[in-house]
N, C-alpha and C positions, 0 to 999 in steps of 0.2 A: 657408141661413143666415138667421137673423132679423135684419132691418135694425135692430132696436131694441137689439141688444147687439153690441158689438165688443170683441175681446180684444187686448190688447197686452202685451208683456213689459216690465216696468219696467227702464229702462236701468241697466246695471251689476250687476244681480242676477237673471240669467236663471233660475236654479234656485230661488230662494227668494222670488220676488215675482211678482205678476201684477196687472193692472189691466183692468177692463172698463168700457165706457161703456154706460149704460142709458137708453133713452128714458123719459121720465117717465110710464110706464104701469104701473099696479098689477099687471097680469098678468105683467109681466116680473120681478117680485121673485123668484118661484120659480126662474126661469132663472138669475138672478144667484146665488142660494143654491146651486143645483145645480152651477154652474161652480166656486164656491168649494169645495164639498165634494169635487168631483173632484180639484181641484188639491191640497187638503190631504191627501187620501188618497195621492196620488202622492208627497207629501213624507214619508210614513210616520208621520204623527202618530197618537197613540192615538185610539181610537174616541171616548172621552169628550171629548177636546179638539176633535175634528172636530165633534161634535154641539153643543158649546158655541159654537164659532166660527160654525156654521151659524145658530144662533139669533141671535147678535149681528149677523151679516151681514143676516139677514132684518129685524131691527128697525131697524138703521141705514139700510138701503136703503129700506125702507118709509117711514121718516121723511123721507128725501130726496125720494122720489116724491110723498108726500102733502103735505108742508109746504114743500118747497123750490121752486126755480124752475129751469127749463131741464133740460138733460141732467144725469144723475147719474153720477158716476164712483166705482166701488168699487175700492179698492186694498188688497191684502192682502200682507203681507211678514213674513218672519222677522226679528226685530230682535235675537235672541240664539238660542242653541241650543234653549232651552226657552221662548221667548217669541214671540208673534205680535202684529202690530198690524193692525187693521182700520180703514180710513179711508173715509169716504163724503163726497164733495164735490158740492155743487150751486151754483147761481149766486145763491142768495138771501143777502143780507148779514145776515139775521136769524138769530142763533145758535139751535141746538137747545136746548130747555130741558125740564126735567122738569115734567110737568103733574100736577095733582091730579085723579085720575079718581074718579068716584063708584063705589060698590061694584057697581052694576048697569050701568056703562058698558061698551060693547063695545071701546073703545080707550083710548088715553091712558096706557098703562103701559110702552111700549117702552123708554124711557130708564131706567125703574126696573129693568127686566130687565137692561139693559146694565150698569147700576151693580152689580147683584147678581152678575153673571157675570164681570165684568172685574176685573183687578188695579187698574186705574184707567181713567178715560175723561175726555174733555174736548172742547172746541171751540176751533178755531184763532182767533187774534185777529181775523181778518177775518169770522168767523162762518160761513164757507162750508164748512169741513171739520169733521165730527164724527168722533172717533177713539176706539178702545178698545184697551187692551193686555190680552192674554190669556196664560194659561199654555198652553204648547204642547209637552208632552213627546212624544217620539217612541217608537214601538214599543209592543207589547203591547196589552192591552185596557184 
């Protein structure tokens, strides 16, 4: 077991929620994404919904690791039969924000992708949690 990631079941929603803690190391973003994909597949979500959620998880966790402070917590849960919520929390009080990336920049587009892929997204009032609401239909391709 990698000490950088720990998994917990979110209280009260064993089947439809999970949470992992991630050390602020860029190399652990892929492990967080893989954990999310495995869980979403077990929930029986459509392949396209899993792929979209995986990209959103990657972008939000990367944002927390690169721009946040301290341990990063990823929480994913079903908030309706066809909806999913992805939350990433870190200890920085500075809220995530969309950046203006130059055309040749290698980064800076993560929240633009989250905005394009999500029903909606936002930041908690304390600035520590960035979340995205996604469509999450079950079954089929």
